[in-house]
C-alpha positions in Angstrom: -46.4 -12.2 19.2 -48.9 -9.8 17.8 -49.1 -10.8 13.9 -50.0 -6.8 13.5 -46.6 -6.0 14.5 -44.5 -7.9 12.3 -44.6 -6.0 9.1 -42.8 -3.7 11.6 -40.2 -5.4 13.1 -39.3 -6.4 9.7 -39.0 -3.0 8.4 -37.2 -2.1 11.8 -34.6 -4.6 11.1 -34.1 -4.0 7.5 -33.6 -0.2 8.5 -31.0 -1.1 11.0 -28.8 -3.5 8.2 -29.4 -1.0 5.5 -27.7 1.7 8.3 -24.6 -0.7 8.7 -24.2 -1.4 5.4 -24.2 2.5 4.6 -21.1 2.9 6.7 -22.9 4.1 10.6 -21.5 0.7 12.3 -17.6 1.2 11.1 -15.3 2.8 13.1 -14.1 6.7 12.3 -11.2 7.3 10.8 -8.1 8.0 12.9 -7.0 11.5 13.5 -4.3 13.0 11.2 -0.7 12.2 12.0 -1.8 9.5 14.8 0.7 7.1 15.5 0.6 4.2 13.8 0.0 1.2 15.7 -0.6 -2.3 14.1 1.8 -3.6 11.4 -1.1 -3.0 8.9 -1.4 0.4 10.3 2.3 1.2 9.6 2.4 -0.3 6.3 -0.7 1.8 5.1 1.2 4.8 6.9 4.5 4.0 4.7 3.0 3.5 1.6 0.6 6.8 2.2 4.0 8.7 2.6 5.7 7.1 -0.4 2.6 8.5 -2.5 2.9 11.8 -1.0 6.3 12.3 -1.6 5.7 10.6 -5.3 2.9 13.8 -5.5 5.1 16.1 -4.2 7.8 15.1 -6.9 5.8 15.5 -9.7 4.1 18.7 -8.7 8.2 20.1 -8.5 8.3 18.2 -12.3 5.1 20.4 -13.2 6.4 23.9 -12.1 9.5 23.7 -14.0 8.3 22.4 -16.9 5.6 25.0 -16.9 7.4 27.3 -14.9 5.1 27.6 -11.9 5.5 30.0 -9.2 5.0 29.1 -5.4 1.4 29.6 -4.6 0.3 28.6 -8.4 -3.0 26.2 -7.8 -3.2 22.9 -9.7 -5.9 20.1 -9.7 -5.6 16.5 -10.0 -6.5 16.5 -14.2 -3.6 19.1 -14.8 -1.4 16.8 -12.4 -2.2 13.4 -14.2 0.5 13.2 -16.5 3.4 13.9 -13.7 2.2 10.9 -12.2 4.2 7.6 -12.0 1.1 6.2 -11.5 -2.9 6.3 -11.0 -1.9 4.3 -7.4 -0.3 6.9 -6.2 -3.8 9.0 -6.3 -5.2 6.9 -3.5 -4.1 6.6 0.1 -4.1 2.3 1.3 -5.8 3.6 4.8 -8.9 5.3 2.2 -7.6 8.7 3.3 -8.7 11.5 0.5 -5.1 13.8 -0.6 -5.1 17.2 -0.7 -3.0 18.6 -3.4 -2.1 22.3 -2.2 -0.4 24.7 -4.2 2.4 24.4 -5.8 5.5 24.8 -3.3 2.7 23.2 -0.1 3.2 19.5 0.1 0.4 17.6 -0.2 -1.3 16.1 2.6 -3.6 13.0 4.0 -6.6 12.7 5.6 -6.0 10.2 7.8 -2.0 10.4 7.8 -1.4 14.3 7.3 1.6 15.3 5.7 5.1 13.0 4.7 7.6 13.9 7.3 11.2 15.1 5.4 13.1 12.0 4.2 16.7 11.3 6.1 18.9 11.5 4.1 
């Protein structure tokens, strides 16, 4: 190998390693509401849906206490006092939760909306 090309080779290898460390080599997140296939995915989905139901219950409590009407916009800061813990703000699979206005159920960027609970 030509000695003059070694720095270029090492620079290229460093760029490839950094690109992998920054997430380029990772698989893309699942499409919303795609059925969970593995036991780990099923557990993550169930935990996510539990979190979404907890967030929805907190939104209802907040709406009752402050007499908010349907469609009133809220943010995480306002909802913080009504959440059971900070852990319900994170999807176990790494998705992002969207609160939505009062009267609209929250959703996850990976698992979608939680289905209605069976009674």
